[in-house]
C-alpha positions in Angstrom: -1.3 -3.1 13.7 2.2 -3.4 12.4 2.5 -6.8 14.0 -0.7 -7.9 12.4 0.7 -6.7 9.0 3.8 -8.9 9.5 1.7 -11.9 10.5 -0.6 -11.6 7.5 2.2 -10.9 5.1 4.6 -13.6 6.1 2.0 -16.2 7.2 -0.3 -15.9 4.2 2.7 -15.8 1.9 3.9 -19.1 3.3 0.4 -20.6 2.7 0.0 -19.2 -0.8 3.5 -20.4 -1.8 2.6 -23.9 -0.5 -0.4 -23.9 -2.8 1.8 -22.8 -5.7 4.3 -25.5 -5.0 1.5 -28.2 -5.0 0.0 -26.9 -8.2 0.9 -28.4 -11.6 0.2 -25.1 -13.3 3.0 -22.8 -14.3 2.7 -19.6 -12.2 4.8 -16.5 -11.5 6.8 -17.3 -8.3 6.9 -13.7 -7.3 3.1 -13.6 -7.0 3.3 -16.3 -4.3 4.5 -13.8 -1.7 3.1 -10.6 -3.0 -0.5 -11.8 -2.9 -0.4 -11.7 0.9 1.1 -8.2 0.8 -1.8 -7.0 -1.3 -4.1 -8.1 1.5 -1.8 -7.0 4.3 -1.6 -3.5 2.9 -5.0 -2.8 4.4 -3.5 -3.2 7.8 -0.6 -0.9 6.9 -3.1 1.7 5.6 -5.0 1.4 8.9 -1.9 2.0 10.9 -1.0 5.1 8.8 -4.5 6.5 9.3 -4.4 5.8 13.1 -0.9 7.3 13.3 -2.0 10.6 11.8 -5.7 10.7 12.6 -5.7 9.8 16.3 -5.0 13.4 17.4 -8.2 14.6 15.6 -10.3 11.9 17.3 -9.0 12.6 20.8 -8.7 16.3 20.5 -5.0 16.3 21.3 -4.4 18.1 18.0 -5.0 21.3 19.9 -2.1 20.6 22.2 0.2 19.6 19.3 -0.6 22.8 17.4 -0.1 24.9 20.6 3.4 23.3 21.0 4.2 23.7 17.3 2.3 26.8 16.0 3.8 26.4 12.5 1.3 24.1 10.9 3.4 23.5 7.9 6.3 22.4 10.0 4.0 20.2 12.2 2.4 18.6 9.1 5.7 18.0 7.4 7.2 16.4 10.5 4.2 14.2 11.0 4.1 12.9 7.5 7.9 12.4 7.4 7.7 10.3 10.6 4.7 8.4 9.2 6.6 7.7 6.0 9.7 6.5 7.7 7.9 4.1 10.1 5.8 2.7 7.3 8.8 2.4 4.9 10.8 0.5 7.6 7.9 -1.9 8.4 7.2 -2.4 4.7 10.8 -3.3 3.7 11.2 -5.7 6.7 7.9 -7.5 6.1 8.3 -7.6 2.3 11.8 -9.2 2.4 10.7 -11.7 5.1 7.6 -12.6 3.0 9.7 -13.0 -0.1 12.3 -15.3 1.7 9.6 -17.5 3.3 7.5 -17.8 0.2 10.4 -18.6 -2.1 11.8 -21.1 0.3 8.6 -23.2 -0.2 8.8 -23.1 -4.0 12.1 -25.0 -4.3 13.5 -25.2 -7.8 10.7 -22.9 -9.1 11.6 -20.0 -6.7 12.5 -16.6 -8.0 16.2 -15.6 -7.7 17.0 -12.7 -5.5 19.8 -11.4 -7.7 17.7 -11.2 -10.9 16.6 -7.7 -12.0 13.0 -8.7 -12.3 13.0 -9.8 -8.6 14.8 -6.6 -7.5 12.4 -4.4 -9.5 9.4 -6.2 -8.0 10.7 -5.8 -4.4 11.6 -2.1 -4.9 8.2 -1.4 -6.6 6.3 -3.3 -3.9 8.0 -1.4 -1.2 7.4 2.0 -2.9 3.7 1.0 -3.4 3.1 0.1 0.2 4.8 3.3 1.4 3.2 5.7 -1.0 -0.3 4.2 -0.6 0.0 4.5 3.2 1.0 8.2 2.9 -1.9 8.7 0.5 -4.2 7.4 3.2 -2.5 9.6 5.8 -3.2 12.7 3.7 -6.9 11.7 3.3 -7.1 11.2 7.1 -5.9 14.8 7.7 -8.5 16.1 5.1 -11.4 14.2 6.7 -10.2 14.7 10.3 -11.6 11.4 11.5 -10.1 7.9 11.7 -13.5 6.2 11.5 -14.7 8.2 8.5 -11.4 7.8 6.6 -11.2 4.0 7.2 -14.9 3.7 6.3 -14.2 5.4 3.0 -10.8 4.0 2.1 -10.9 0.3 3.1 -14.1 -0.7 1.2 -13.1 1.3 -1.9 -9.5 0.0 -2.0 -10.3 -3.5 -1.0 -13.2 -3.9 -3.5 -11.2 -2.1 -6.2 -8.2 -4.4 -5.9 -10.2 -7.6 -5.4 -12.8 -7.3 -8.1 -14.3 -4.1 -9.3 -11.0 -3.1 -11.0 -11.3 -6.1 -13.3 -14.9 -5.4 -14.5 -14.8 -4.4 -18.2 -17.3 -1.7 -17.7 -15.3 0.3 -15.2 -11.7 -1.0 -15.7 -10.7 1.8 -18.1 -11.2 4.3 -15.2 -10.7 2.0 -12.1 -7.2 0.9 -13.3 -5.8 4.3 -12.5 -7.0 4.3 -8.8 -4.1 4.3 -6.4 -4.4 0.7 -5.2 -4.4 -0.7 -8.7 -0.6 0.0 -9.0 0.1 -2.9 -6.6 -1.5 -5.4 -9.0 1.1 -4.6 -11.6 4.1 -4.0 -9.4 3.6 -7.1 -7.4 3.2 -9.4 -10.4 -0.4 -10.2 -9.8 -1.2 -9.1 -13.3 0.8 -8.1 -16.4 0.2 -5.5 -19.1 -1.6 -7.0 -22.0 -3.6 -9.6 -20.0 -7.1 -9.4 -21.5 -8.8 -10.2 -18.2 -6.7 -8.6 -15.5 -4.1 -6.4 -17.3 -3.6 -2.7 -16.8 -2.6 -0.3 -19.5 0.7 0.6 -17.9 3.8 -1.1 -16.6 5.3 -1.2 -13.0 7.2 2.1 -13.1 4.4 4.0 -14.9 2.2 2.7 -12.2 4.5 4.1 -9.5 4.4 7.4 -11.2 0.6 7.4 -11.1 0.7 6.6 -7.4 3.2 9.4 -6.8 0.7 11.8 -8.3 -2.1 10.4 -6.1 0.0 10.7 -3.0 1.2 14.2 -3.8 -2.4 15.3 -4.3 -3.5 13.8 -1.1 -0.6 15.3 0.9 -1.2 18.7 -0.6 -4.9 18.4 0.2 -4.1 17.5 3.8 -1.7 20.5 4.1 -4.3 22.9 2.8 -7.0 21.5 5.1 -4.8 21.7 8.1 -3.8 25.4 7.4 -7.4 26.6 6.7 -9.4 24.8 9.4 -9.5 25.4 13.1 -8.1 22.7 15.4 
């Protein structure tokens, strides 16, 4: 799953950057690489859900809890390892995607040393990591990989790719956890009448932190109160 995430991120980033380079329209060079990460995040979310939820699907959660009776310690360790693995994968793929995409843009490429670029890279990395941890917390609450992915993937994919831009539901949908990526990854800007959100990159990260904290808390409560 992580290999697929890398292929989609880097490969699609190369393709999108090529289309940007061939276009005569003025476009944000950062969006060339980040568009692929917005799609690739679905694979990263799937990995996080599998990483956490496989024990519930196979029943090996009973063995794990027998080995580590302290459910709080078990849960914390599992989420820390999930976060570290996802964070490492996200930073490697994001930097590789950025380098590949910008190499195709030539003179129009974003400069790595500029604060706007650094902010976008940091924000994108935080978004990918936090959204995956959010999904992991949901997986523990639902105790099923299939159910979790059946709920999360359609909602997050449709929200990012269309529903979040409909005028009727945008005032609410813009605060869903996946919407932060649109702003952080330069796929929209505050004030855009069609695709804009009512917050900037770091306000968006703050919103995602709250979503992630709520999900992790919910997972902890569910693990403590339910039988294995």
